[in-house]
KEZAPA-540260 format. One record per residue (C-alpha): residue number from 1; x, y, z; residue in one letter. Coordinates in pm, 1 decimal. Each point is the difference from the previous one (the first is absolute). Layout:
N
<pt><i>NUM</i><xx>X</xx><yy>Y</yy><zz>Z</zz><aa>A</aa></pt>
...
END
This chain:
242
<pt><i>1</i><xx>0.0</xx><yy>0.0</yy><zz>0.0</zz><aa>M</aa></pt>
<pt><i>2</i><xx>181.3</xx><yy>308.0</yy><zz>-126.0</zz><aa>D</aa></pt>
<pt><i>3</i><xx>-165.5</xx><yy>281.9</yy><zz>193.7</zz><aa>H</aa></pt>
<pt><i>4</i><xx>-242.9</xx><yy>81.9</yy><zz>277.0</zz><aa>F</aa></pt>
<pt><i>5</i><xx>-329.1</xx><yy>181.7</yy><zz>-29.3</zz><aa>A</aa></pt>
<pt><i>6</i><xx>-0.8</xx><yy>371.4</yy><zz>84.0</zz><aa>A</aa></pt>
<pt><i>7</i><xx>98.7</xx><yy>90.3</yy><zz>354.8</zz><aa>K</aa></pt>
<pt><i>8</i><xx>-294.1</xx><yy>-19.7</yy><zz>240.3</zz><aa>M</aa></pt>
<pt><i>9</i><xx>-79.7</xx><yy>226.0</yy><zz>290.5</zz><aa>S</aa></pt>
<pt><i>10</i><xx>-50.7</xx><yy>-170.7</yy><zz>335.8</zz><aa>S</aa></pt>
<pt><i>11</i><xx>-376.5</xx><yy>48.4</yy><zz>-36.3</zz><aa>E</aa></pt>
<pt><i>12</i><xx>-0.1</xx><yy>-149.8</yy><zz>-349.0</zz><aa>E</aa></pt>
<pt><i>13</i><xx>211.1</xx><yy>-293.2</yy><zz>114.7</zz><aa>A</aa></pt>
<pt><i>14</i><xx>-230.9</xx><yy>-72.0</yy><zz>292.9</zz><aa>K</aa></pt>
<pt><i>15</i><xx>-309.6</xx><yy>14.0</yy><zz>-223.0</zz><aa>A</aa></pt>
<pt><i>16</i><xx>164.1</xx><yy>-227.5</yy><zz>-255.4</zz><aa>F</aa></pt>
<pt><i>17</i><xx>96.7</xx><yy>-257.9</yy><zz>262.9</zz><aa>I</aa></pt>
<pt><i>18</i><xx>-360.5</xx><yy>-4.2</yy><zz>121.0</zz><aa>E</aa></pt>
<pt><i>19</i><xx>-115.8</xx><yy>-50.6</yy><zz>-358.6</zz><aa>K</aa></pt>
<pt><i>20</i><xx>226.6</xx><yy>-303.3</yy><zz>-39.1</zz><aa>L</aa></pt>
<pt><i>21</i><xx>-126.7</xx><yy>-141.5</yy><zz>328.1</zz><aa>K</aa></pt>
<pt><i>22</i><xx>-360.0</xx><yy>43.5</yy><zz>-113.2</zz><aa>A</aa></pt>
<pt><i>23</i><xx>79.2</xx><yy>-189.3</yy><zz>-320.5</zz><aa>E</aa></pt>
<pt><i>24</i><xx>158.4</xx><yy>-283.8</yy><zz>196.3</zz><aa>G</aa></pt>
<pt><i>25</i><xx>349.8</xx><yy>54.0</yy><zz>-139.2</zz><aa>L</aa></pt>
<pt><i>26</i><xx>150.9</xx><yy>106.2</yy><zz>332.0</zz><aa>L</aa></pt>
<pt><i>27</i><xx>-87.0</xx><yy>-210.4</yy><zz>303.5</zz><aa>T</aa></pt>
<pt><i>28</i><xx>118.3</xx><yy>-58.8</yy><zz>352.8</zz><aa>E</aa></pt>
<pt><i>29</i><xx>159.0</xx><yy>-323.4</yy><zz>-122.2</zz><aa>E</aa></pt>
<pt><i>30</i><xx>227.1</xx><yy>181.8</yy><zz>-245.1</zz><aa>N</aa></pt>
<pt><i>31</i><xx>48.7</xx><yy>317.6</yy><zz>206.9</zz><aa>R</aa></pt>
<pt><i>32</i><xx>362.4</xx><yy>-88.7</yy><zz>72.2</zz><aa>I</aa></pt>
<pt><i>33</i><xx>62.7</xx><yy>14.6</yy><zz>-375.0</zz><aa>V</aa></pt>
<pt><i>34</i><xx>-191.3</xx><yy>308.5</yy><zz>-109.5</zz><aa>W</aa></pt>
<pt><i>35</i><xx>123.8</xx><yy>212.5</yy><zz>287.3</zz><aa>E</aa></pt>
<pt><i>36</i><xx>351.0</xx><yy>-39.4</yy><zz>-146.7</zz><aa>M</aa></pt>
<pt><i>37</i><xx>-105.5</xx><yy>139.2</yy><zz>-338.8</zz><aa>I</aa></pt>
<pt><i>38</i><xx>-41.4</xx><yy>371.1</yy><zz>-67.7</zz><aa>V</aa></pt>
<pt><i>39</i><xx>-353.2</xx><yy>102.1</yy><zz>-106.5</zz><aa>P</aa></pt>
<pt><i>40</i><xx>123.3</xx><yy>121.7</yy><zz>-338.8</zz><aa>E</aa></pt>
<pt><i>41</i><xx>124.1</xx><yy>-347.9</yy><zz>-88.9</zz><aa>R</aa></pt>
<pt><i>42</i><xx>-322.4</xx><yy>-155.7</yy><zz>126.1</zz><aa>L</aa></pt>
<pt><i>43</i><xx>-186.4</xx><yy>244.7</yy><zz>-225.0</zz><aa>K</aa></pt>
<pt><i>44</i><xx>215.6</xx><yy>-81.9</yy><zz>-301.8</zz><aa>R</aa></pt>
<pt><i>45</i><xx>-61.8</xx><yy>-373.1</yy><zz>46.0</zz><aa>M</aa></pt>
<pt><i>46</i><xx>-371.2</xx><yy>62.7</yy><zz>54.1</zz><aa>Y</aa></pt>
<pt><i>47</i><xx>-31.8</xx><yy>199.4</yy><zz>-322.2</zz><aa>D</aa></pt>
<pt><i>48</i><xx>175.7</xx><yy>-271.7</yy><zz>-200.7</zz><aa>V</aa></pt>
<pt><i>49</i><xx>-205.6</xx><yy>-272.3</yy><zz>169.4</zz><aa>L</aa></pt>
<pt><i>50</i><xx>-323.5</xx><yy>162.3</yy><zz>-115.2</zz><aa>N</aa></pt>
<pt><i>51</i><xx>115.6</xx><yy>-19.4</yy><zz>-361.7</zz><aa>R</aa></pt>
<pt><i>52</i><xx>117.5</xx><yy>-362.1</yy><zz>23.0</zz><aa>R</aa></pt>
<pt><i>53</i><xx>-162.2</xx><yy>-276.8</yy><zz>-201.5</zz><aa>T</aa></pt>
<pt><i>54</i><xx>-16.7</xx><yy>-375.1</yy><zz>-31.5</zz><aa>R</aa></pt>
<pt><i>55</i><xx>-241.7</xx><yy>26.2</yy><zz>-291.0</zz><aa>Y</aa></pt>
<pt><i>56</i><xx>298.3</xx><yy>7.0</yy><zz>-237.4</zz><aa>I</aa></pt>
<pt><i>57</i><xx>307.9</xx><yy>-212.4</yy><zz>58.3</zz><aa>T</aa></pt>
<pt><i>58</i><xx>307.6</xx><yy>-118.9</yy><zz>-188.4</zz><aa>V</aa></pt>
<pt><i>59</i><xx>138.0</xx><yy>-348.8</yy><zz>-57.7</zz><aa>L</aa></pt>
<pt><i>60</i><xx>346.7</xx><yy>-50.6</yy><zz>-147.8</zz><aa>T</aa></pt>
<pt><i>61</i><xx>128.4</xx><yy>-324.9</yy><zz>-146.9</zz><aa>E</aa></pt>
<pt><i>62</i><xx>370.7</xx><yy>-72.6</yy><zz>-30.7</zz><aa>G</aa></pt>
<pt><i>63</i><xx>121.3</xx><yy>359.5</yy><zz>13.7</zz><aa>V</aa></pt>
<pt><i>64</i><xx>368.7</xx><yy>-62.9</yy><zz>69.6</zz><aa>D</aa></pt>
<pt><i>65</i><xx>160.6</xx><yy>343.9</yy><zz>-23.5</zz><aa>D</aa></pt>
<pt><i>66</i><xx>15.5</xx><yy>158.1</yy><zz>349.8</zz><aa>P</aa></pt>
<pt><i>67</i><xx>-37.8</xx><yy>345.0</yy><zz>-157.4</zz><aa>H</aa></pt>
<pt><i>68</i><xx>-323.5</xx><yy>-104.4</yy><zz>-168.7</zz><aa>N</aa></pt>
<pt><i>69</i><xx>-124.0</xx><yy>-174.6</yy><zz>314.1</zz><aa>Q</aa></pt>
<pt><i>70</i><xx>61.9</xx><yy>319.9</yy><zz>190.8</zz><aa>S</aa></pt>
<pt><i>71</i><xx>-149.5</xx><yy>231.5</yy><zz>-260.2</zz><aa>A</aa></pt>
<pt><i>72</i><xx>-325.7</xx><yy>-196.3</yy><zz>-5.5</zz><aa>V</aa></pt>
<pt><i>73</i><xx>-27.4</xx><yy>25.0</yy><zz>379.2</zz><aa>L</aa></pt>
<pt><i>74</i><xx>67.0</xx><yy>372.8</yy><zz>-5.2</zz><aa>R</aa></pt>
<pt><i>75</i><xx>-255.8</xx><yy>51.5</yy><zz>-275.8</zz><aa>T</aa></pt>
<pt><i>76</i><xx>-262.7</xx><yy>-209.6</yy><zz>178.3</zz><aa>A</aa></pt>
<pt><i>77</i><xx>46.8</xx><yy>197.1</yy><zz>321.8</zz><aa>E</aa></pt>
<pt><i>78</i><xx>-7.1</xx><yy>332.9</yy><zz>-181.9</zz><aa>A</aa></pt>
<pt><i>79</i><xx>-339.4</xx><yy>-80.8</yy><zz>-153.4</zz><aa>F</aa></pt>
<pt><i>80</i><xx>-145.4</xx><yy>-101.7</yy><zz>336.3</zz><aa>G</aa></pt>
<pt><i>81</i><xx>3.1</xx><yy>-379.4</yy><zz>-24.8</zz><aa>L</aa></pt>
<pt><i>82</i><xx>36.0</xx><yy>-188.2</yy><zz>326.9</zz><aa>Q</aa></pt>
<pt><i>83</i><xx>75.7</xx><yy>-352.4</yy><zz>-124.4</zz><aa>D</aa></pt>
<pt><i>84</i><xx>251.6</xx><yy>-139.4</yy><zz>-247.6</zz><aa>V</aa></pt>
<pt><i>85</i><xx>27.3</xx><yy>-370.1</yy><zz>-86.1</zz><aa>F</aa></pt>
<pt><i>86</i><xx>323.9</xx><yy>-154.8</yy><zz>-120.1</zz><aa>V</aa></pt>
<pt><i>87</i><xx>95.4</xx><yy>-326.6</yy><zz>-168.3</zz><aa>V</aa></pt>
<pt><i>88</i><xx>377.7</xx><yy>-20.9</yy><zz>-24.0</zz><aa>T</aa></pt>
<pt><i>89</i><xx>190.8</xx><yy>-123.6</yy><zz>-303.8</zz><aa>G</aa></pt>
<pt><i>90</i><xx>364.2</xx><yy>-96.1</yy><zz>-27.2</zz><aa>K</aa></pt>
<pt><i>91</i><xx>110.5</xx><yy>273.3</yy><zz>238.9</zz><aa>A</aa></pt>
<pt><i>92</i><xx>-118.5</xx><yy>58.0</yy><zz>357.7</zz><aa>P</aa></pt>
<pt><i>93</i><xx>-227.7</xx><yy>289.0</yy><zz>87.4</zz><aa>F</aa></pt>
<pt><i>94</i><xx>241.9</xx><yy>262.7</yy><zz>131.1</zz><aa>R</aa></pt>
<pt><i>95</i><xx>-121.9</xx><yy>353.6</yy><zz>-62.8</zz><aa>P</aa></pt>
<pt><i>96</i><xx>261.8</xx><yy>273.7</yy><zz>-5.4</zz><aa>N</aa></pt>
<pt><i>97</i><xx>-65.2</xx><yy>238.9</yy><zz>290.2</zz><aa>K</aa></pt>
<pt><i>98</i><xx>159.8</xx><yy>286.5</yy><zz>-191.4</zz><aa>F</aa></pt>
<pt><i>99</i><xx>-257.1</xx><yy>-40.8</yy><zz>-277.5</zz><aa>V</aa></pt>
<pt><i>100</i><xx>-304.2</xx><yy>-74.7</yy><zz>214.8</zz><aa>T</aa></pt>
<pt><i>101</i><xx>68.5</xx><yy>301.6</yy><zz>225.4</zz><aa>R</aa></pt>
<pt><i>102</i><xx>-157.2</xx><yy>-209.5</yy><zz>278.5</zz><aa>N</aa></pt>
<pt><i>103</i><xx>-324.3</xx><yy>-42.5</yy><zz>-193.9</zz><aa>A</aa></pt>
<pt><i>104</i><xx>-1.4</xx><yy>-368.1</yy><zz>97.6</zz><aa>D</aa></pt>
<pt><i>105</i><xx>-19.0</xx><yy>106.3</yy><zz>365.7</zz><aa>K</aa></pt>
<pt><i>106</i><xx>-358.5</xx><yy>116.7</yy><zz>-55.3</zz><aa>W</aa></pt>
<pt><i>107</i><xx>-117.0</xx><yy>-294.7</yy><zz>-211.5</zz><aa>L</aa></pt>
<pt><i>108</i><xx>-119.9</xx><yy>-350.9</yy><zz>73.4</zz><aa>N</aa></pt>
<pt><i>109</i><xx>211.5</xx><yy>-223.1</yy><zz>-224.1</zz><aa>I</aa></pt>
<pt><i>110</i><xx>-106.7</xx><yy>-361.1</yy><zz>-45.6</zz><aa>Y</aa></pt>
<pt><i>111</i><xx>231.8</xx><yy>-254.1</yy><zz>-161.8</zz><aa>Q</aa></pt>
<pt><i>112</i><xx>-177.1</xx><yy>-293.2</yy><zz>-163.6</zz><aa>K</aa></pt>
<pt><i>113</i><xx>162.7</xx><yy>-335.9</yy><zz>-85.4</zz><aa>P</aa></pt>
<pt><i>114</i><xx>-117.4</xx><yy>-10.6</yy><zz>-362.1</zz><aa>D</aa></pt>
<pt><i>115</i><xx>-213.6</xx><yy>191.2</yy><zz>-246.8</zz><aa>I</aa></pt>
<pt><i>116</i><xx>-292.9</xx><yy>-242.1</yy><zz>12.7</zz><aa>A</aa></pt>
<pt><i>117</i><xx>-30.0</xx><yy>38.3</yy><zz>376.3</zz><aa>T</aa></pt>
<pt><i>118</i><xx>31.3</xx><yy>377.3</yy><zz>-25.5</zz><aa>A</aa></pt>
<pt><i>119</i><xx>-269.4</xx><yy>39.4</yy><zz>-264.9</zz><aa>I</aa></pt>
<pt><i>120</i><xx>-240.8</xx><yy>-247.7</yy><zz>156.7</zz><aa>K</aa></pt>
<pt><i>121</i><xx>39.4</xx><yy>159.0</yy><zz>344.6</zz><aa>D</aa></pt>
<pt><i>122</i><xx>-75.1</xx><yy>342.7</yy><zz>-143.6</zz><aa>L</aa></pt>
<pt><i>123</i><xx>-301.2</xx><yy>-129.5</yy><zz>-188.6</zz><aa>Q</aa></pt>
<pt><i>124</i><xx>-127.4</xx><yy>-174.8</yy><zz>313.0</zz><aa>A</aa></pt>
<pt><i>125</i><xx>27.2</xx><yy>335.9</yy><zz>179.6</zz><aa>S</aa></pt>
<pt><i>126</i><xx>-224.5</xx><yy>164.0</yy><zz>-258.2</zz><aa>G</aa></pt>
<pt><i>127</i><xx>255.7</xx><yy>143.9</yy><zz>-241.3</zz><aa>Y</aa></pt>
<pt><i>128</i><xx>2.1</xx><yy>-22.3</yy><zz>-375.0</zz><aa>Q</aa></pt>
<pt><i>129</i><xx>354.7</xx><yy>-42.5</yy><zz>-129.6</zz><aa>V</aa></pt>
<pt><i>130</i><xx>102.5</xx><yy>184.9</yy><zz>-314.9</zz><aa>F</aa></pt>
<pt><i>131</i><xx>340.5</xx><yy>-81.7</yy><zz>-148.0</zz><aa>A</aa></pt>
<pt><i>132</i><xx>219.4</xx><yy>239.4</yy><zz>-195.1</zz><aa>S</aa></pt>
<pt><i>133</i><xx>41.0</xx><yy>-185.3</yy><zz>-330.8</zz><aa>Y</aa></pt>
<pt><i>134</i><xx>61.1</xx><yy>71.8</yy><zz>-368.2</zz><aa>L</aa></pt>
<pt><i>135</i><xx>-158.6</xx><yy>-311.0</yy><zz>-152.1</zz><aa>G</aa></pt>
<pt><i>136</i><xx>-350.1</xx><yy>-84.1</yy><zz>-116.3</zz><aa>E</aa></pt>
<pt><i>137</i><xx>-326.3</xx><yy>90.3</yy><zz>174.1</zz><aa>E</aa></pt>
<pt><i>138</i><xx>161.3</xx><yy>301.0</yy><zz>162.4</zz><aa>T</aa></pt>
<pt><i>139</i><xx>-195.9</xx><yy>318.0</yy><zz>68.0</zz><aa>I</aa></pt>
<pt><i>140</i><xx>131.8</xx><yy>356.5</yy><zz>28.7</zz><aa>P</aa></pt>
<pt><i>141</i><xx>58.4</xx><yy>104.6</yy><zz>360.3</zz><aa>L</aa></pt>
<pt><i>142</i><xx>-276.5</xx><yy>261.7</yy><zz>-7.1</zz><aa>K</aa></pt>
<pt><i>143</i><xx>-258.1</xx><yy>-264.5</yy><zz>-94.4</zz><aa>E</aa></pt>
<pt><i>144</i><xx>63.0</xx><yy>-206.9</yy><zz>313.5</zz><aa>M</aa></pt>
<pt><i>145</i><xx>-317.8</xx><yy>-40.7</yy><zz>205.7</zz><aa>D</aa></pt>
<pt><i>146</i><xx>70.5</xx><yy>124.6</yy><zz>352.1</zz><aa>L</aa></pt>
<pt><i>147</i><xx>-339.8</xx><yy>-68.3</yy><zz>152.9</zz><aa>S</aa></pt>
<pt><i>148</i><xx>158.0</xx><yy>-257.7</yy><zz>232.3</zz><aa>K</aa></pt>
<pt><i>149</i><xx>331.6</xx><yy>-20.8</yy><zz>191.3</zz><aa>P</aa></pt>
<pt><i>150</i><xx>285.0</xx><yy>-43.3</yy><zz>-246.1</zz><aa>T</aa></pt>
<pt><i>151</i><xx>354.1</xx><yy>-135.9</yy><zz>13.2</zz><aa>A</aa></pt>
<pt><i>152</i><xx>244.3</xx><yy>101.5</yy><zz>-273.2</zz><aa>L</aa></pt>
<pt><i>153</i><xx>251.9</xx><yy>-270.1</yy><zz>-86.8</zz><aa>L</aa></pt>
<pt><i>154</i><xx>341.4</xx><yy>89.9</yy><zz>-139.6</zz><aa>F</aa></pt>
<pt><i>155</i><xx>258.9</xx><yy>-253.5</yy><zz>-110.2</zz><aa>G</aa></pt>
<pt><i>156</i><xx>372.4</xx><yy>-47.9</yy><zz>-43.8</zz><aa>N</aa></pt>
<pt><i>157</i><xx>202.2</xx><yy>278.6</yy><zz>-163.2</zz><aa>E</aa></pt>
<pt><i>158</i><xx>94.2</xx><yy>-218.3</yy><zz>-295.7</zz><aa>H</aa></pt>
<pt><i>159</i><xx>-242.1</xx><yy>-290.2</yy><zz>-34.2</zz><aa>S</aa></pt>
<pt><i>160</i><xx>-316.8</xx><yy>165.1</yy><zz>129.7</zz><aa>G</aa></pt>
<pt><i>161</i><xx>-264.1</xx><yy>-205.0</yy><zz>179.1</zz><aa>I</aa></pt>
<pt><i>162</i><xx>-12.7</xx><yy>-378.6</yy><zz>-10.9</zz><aa>S</aa></pt>
<pt><i>163</i><xx>-240.7</xx><yy>-209.6</yy><zz>-204.2</zz><aa>E</aa></pt>
<pt><i>164</i><xx>-161.0</xx><yy>-112.0</yy><zz>324.1</zz><aa>E</aa></pt>
<pt><i>165</i><xx>-62.3</xx><yy>359.9</yy><zz>100.1</zz><aa>A</aa></pt>
<pt><i>166</i><xx>-153.7</xx><yy>73.7</yy><zz>-340.1</zz><aa>I</aa></pt>
<pt><i>167</i><xx>-230.3</xx><yy>-298.8</yy><zz>38.5</zz><aa>R</aa></pt>
<pt><i>168</i><xx>-110.9</xx><yy>81.7</yy><zz>354.6</zz><aa>L</aa></pt>
<pt><i>169</i><xx>-41.6</xx><yy>376.7</yy><zz>-31.8</zz><aa>A</aa></pt>
<pt><i>170</i><xx>-350.8</xx><yy>139.0</yy><zz>-39.1</zz><aa>D</aa></pt>
<pt><i>171</i><xx>114.1</xx><yy>230.6</yy><zz>-277.1</zz><aa>G</aa></pt>
<pt><i>172</i><xx>297.7</xx><yy>152.7</yy><zz>-176.8</zz><aa>K</aa></pt>
<pt><i>173</i><xx>78.6</xx><yy>364.6</yy><zz>-65.6</zz><aa>F</aa></pt>
<pt><i>174</i><xx>254.7</xx><yy>210.4</yy><zz>-183.3</zz><aa>M</aa></pt>
<pt><i>175</i><xx>105.3</xx><yy>364.0</yy><zz>-9.4</zz><aa>I</aa></pt>
<pt><i>176</i><xx>-46.7</xx><yy>127.5</yy><zz>-357.2</zz><aa>P</aa></pt>
<pt><i>177</i><xx>319.8</xx><yy>143.6</yy><zz>-151.1</zz><aa>M</aa></pt>
<pt><i>178</i><xx>59.6</xx><yy>210.0</yy><zz>-308.9</zz><aa>Q</aa></pt>
<pt><i>179</i><xx>370.0</xx><yy>-60.1</yy><zz>-64.0</zz><aa>G</aa></pt>
<pt><i>180</i><xx>221.5</xx><yy>-284.3</yy><zz>-118.5</zz><aa>F</aa></pt>
<pt><i>181</i><xx>48.7</xx><yy>-157.0</yy><zz>342.0</zz><aa>V</aa></pt>
<pt><i>182</i><xx>-249.5</xx><yy>-262.4</yy><zz>112.0</zz><aa>Q</aa></pt>
<pt><i>183</i><xx>32.6</xx><yy>13.7</yy><zz>377.2</zz><aa>S</aa></pt>
<pt><i>184</i><xx>99.5</xx><yy>210.7</yy><zz>298.8</zz><aa>F</aa></pt>
<pt><i>185</i><xx>235.7</xx><yy>-87.9</yy><zz>282.2</zz><aa>N</aa></pt>
<pt><i>186</i><xx>-203.5</xx><yy>-153.9</yy><zz>282.0</zz><aa>I</aa></pt>
<pt><i>187</i><xx>49.7</xx><yy>300.0</yy><zz>228.4</zz><aa>S</aa></pt>
<pt><i>188</i><xx>-135.3</xx><yy>235.4</yy><zz>-266.5</zz><aa>V</aa></pt>
<pt><i>189</i><xx>-285.3</xx><yy>-236.0</yy><zz>-89.4</zz><aa>A</aa></pt>
<pt><i>190</i><xx>-99.8</xx><yy>-28.6</yy><zz>365.4</zz><aa>A</aa></pt>
<pt><i>191</i><xx>4.3</xx><yy>377.3</yy><zz>47.0</zz><aa>A</aa></pt>
<pt><i>192</i><xx>-209.6</xx><yy>72.4</yy><zz>-309.2</zz><aa>L</aa></pt>
<pt><i>193</i><xx>-244.5</xx><yy>-279.3</yy><zz>78.4</zz><aa>S</aa></pt>
<pt><i>194</i><xx>-47.5</xx><yy>90.6</yy><zz>365.2</zz><aa>L</aa></pt>
<pt><i>195</i><xx>-52.1</xx><yy>366.3</yy><zz>-77.9</zz><aa>Y</aa></pt>
<pt><i>196</i><xx>-283.6</xx><yy>-88.8</yy><zz>-234.7</zz><aa>D</aa></pt>
<pt><i>197</i><xx>-172.7</xx><yy>-270.0</yy><zz>204.0</zz><aa>V</aa></pt>
<pt><i>198</i><xx>17.5</xx><yy>180.5</yy><zz>334.8</zz><aa>T</aa></pt>
<pt><i>199</i><xx>-144.6</xx><yy>317.0</yy><zz>-152.4</zz><aa>E</aa></pt>
<pt><i>200</i><xx>-288.0</xx><yy>-189.3</yy><zz>-159.6</zz><aa>R</aa></pt>
<pt><i>201</i><xx>-60.8</xx><yy>-243.5</yy><zz>285.3</zz><aa>A</aa></pt>
<pt><i>202</i><xx>-41.2</xx><yy>280.8</yy><zz>255.3</zz><aa>R</aa></pt>
<pt><i>203</i><xx>-288.0</xx><yy>138.3</yy><zz>-203.6</zz><aa>K</aa></pt>
<pt><i>204</i><xx>-154.9</xx><yy>-337.3</yy><zz>-80.2</zz><aa>I</aa></pt>
<pt><i>205</i><xx>25.0</xx><yy>-165.6</yy><zz>342.2</zz><aa>A</aa></pt>
<pt><i>206</i><xx>-71.9</xx><yy>299.6</yy><zz>223.0</zz><aa>G</aa></pt>
<pt><i>207</i><xx>32.4</xx><yy>-90.3</yy><zz>368.3</zz><aa>E</aa></pt>
<pt><i>208</i><xx>77.4</xx><yy>-362.8</yy><zz>-90.7</zz><aa>R</aa></pt>
<pt><i>209</i><xx>334.8</xx><yy>122.9</yy><zz>-128.0</zz><aa>Y</aa></pt>
<pt><i>210</i><xx>127.2</xx><yy>92.3</yy><zz>346.4</zz><aa>Y</aa></pt>
<pt><i>211</i><xx>96.2</xx><yy>-200.3</yy><zz>307.1</zz><aa>L</aa></pt>
<pt><i>212</i><xx>-257.6</xx><yy>-111.2</yy><zz>252.6</zz><aa>T</aa></pt>
<pt><i>213</i><xx>6.5</xx><yy>131.4</yy><zz>356.9</zz><aa>R</aa></pt>
<pt><i>214</i><xx>151.1</xx><yy>-327.8</yy><zz>121.3</zz><aa>E</aa></pt>
<pt><i>215</i><xx>268.3</xx><yy>3.8</yy><zz>-269.9</zz><aa>E</aa></pt>
<pt><i>216</i><xx>90.9</xx><yy>357.7</yy><zz>85.0</zz><aa>K</aa></pt>
<pt><i>217</i><xx>43.4</xx><yy>-83.0</yy><zz>367.2</zz><aa>K</aa></pt>
<pt><i>218</i><xx>223.7</xx><yy>-299.0</yy><zz>-71.3</zz><aa>E</aa></pt>
<pt><i>219</i><xx>217.7</xx><yy>187.2</yy><zz>-248.0</zz><aa>I</aa></pt>
<pt><i>220</i><xx>25.5</xx><yy>317.2</yy><zz>208.4</zz><aa>Y</aa></pt>
<pt><i>221</i><xx>121.5</xx><yy>-198.6</yy><zz>300.5</zz><aa>E</aa></pt>
<pt><i>222</i><xx>263.4</xx><yy>-167.3</yy><zz>-216.4</zz><aa>K</aa></pt>
<pt><i>223</i><xx>113.1</xx><yy>331.6</yy><zz>-144.1</zz><aa>W</aa></pt>
<pt><i>224</i><xx>30.1</xx><yy>153.5</yy><zz>345.2</zz><aa>M</aa></pt>
<pt><i>225</i><xx>223.5</xx><yy>-284.9</yy><zz>113.8</zz><aa>M</aa></pt>
<pt><i>226</i><xx>206.4</xx><yy>11.1</yy><zz>-318.4</zz><aa>D</aa></pt>
<pt><i>227</i><xx>64.3</xx><yy>372.3</yy><zz>32.8</zz><aa>T</aa></pt>
<pt><i>228</i><xx>169.8</xx><yy>-44.7</yy><zz>337.9</zz><aa>L</aa></pt>
<pt><i>229</i><xx>371.2</xx><yy>-45.5</yy><zz>47.2</zz><aa>N</aa></pt>
<pt><i>230</i><xx>68.9</xx><yy>-375.1</yy><zz>-44.8</zz><aa>P</aa></pt>
<pt><i>231</i><xx>158.2</xx><yy>-22.9</yy><zz>345.1</zz><aa>R</aa></pt>
<pt><i>232</i><xx>-302.0</xx><yy>162.6</yy><zz>164.6</zz><aa>V</aa></pt>
<pt><i>233</i><xx>-234.2</xx><yy>-219.3</yy><zz>-200.9</zz><aa>R</aa></pt>
<pt><i>234</i><xx>180.2</xx><yy>-312.1</yy><zz>116.9</zz><aa>K</aa></pt>
<pt><i>235</i><xx>-22.4</xx><yy>111.0</yy><zz>363.0</zz><aa>M</aa></pt>
<pt><i>236</i><xx>-376.0</xx><yy>50.6</yy><zz>-34.0</zz><aa>I</aa></pt>
<pt><i>237</i><xx>-41.2</xx><yy>-339.5</yy><zz>-165.2</zz><aa>E</aa></pt>
<pt><i>238</i><xx>179.9</xx><yy>-180.9</yy><zz>283.6</zz><aa>I</aa></pt>
<pt><i>239</i><xx>-181.0</xx><yy>200.6</yy><zz>266.5</zz><aa>G</aa></pt>
<pt><i>240</i><xx>304.4</xx><yy>193.0</yy><zz>120.0</zz><aa>A</aa></pt>
<pt><i>241</i><xx>-198.2</xx><yy>322.5</yy><zz>-47.7</zz><aa>I</aa></pt>
<pt><i>242</i><xx>-359.3</xx><yy>16.2</yy><zz>114.7</zz><aa>S</aa></pt>
END
């Protein structure tokens, strides 16, 4: 998180803390945590939380380049996604902290053992899975139906998505291009795609686009813990501070 919200007066800070209590985000149980965080940071996290979504998510398959892994995470966080799903390829999943700029700190990242499990789990959770693909039966990105929760699937930098992913996906999409090149780098494709689908999905889904009250509480508590100094966080976790 790069900056705080504007400086609050003591009266503003007190009123804001009471607001968070009323919404169930600050409780007696987590008082030891939130009392260590300045109100401006609590406000910054609160503002971001209220724009967060699980309506749109990203699934990557076999993205081996750490730079690309990192860029996708940073892009997903920037557009307000909360969850990213990963199926590793030949290389382990090791995002570059310099590239992510700590974006992964604010995300829930789920690693799945294989693409079939990943797609089927998403579908079982109510998502339709659309794969970025240049073959047959592919629709332009802007024609994608976003009336239900949607996961965008992006594949390996060189070979794209697997045949199994193509078979299991609910649909396939492409970003129309006007030049000689046929495809974008995955980080660019993810950025262009997420800009379009998040803009449209917010309008289509309305309140369904945003997190539920329960999801907000769970995520806000995690963010508060994660924003603390690691040594302090460890002491709270083991009960050395109470």
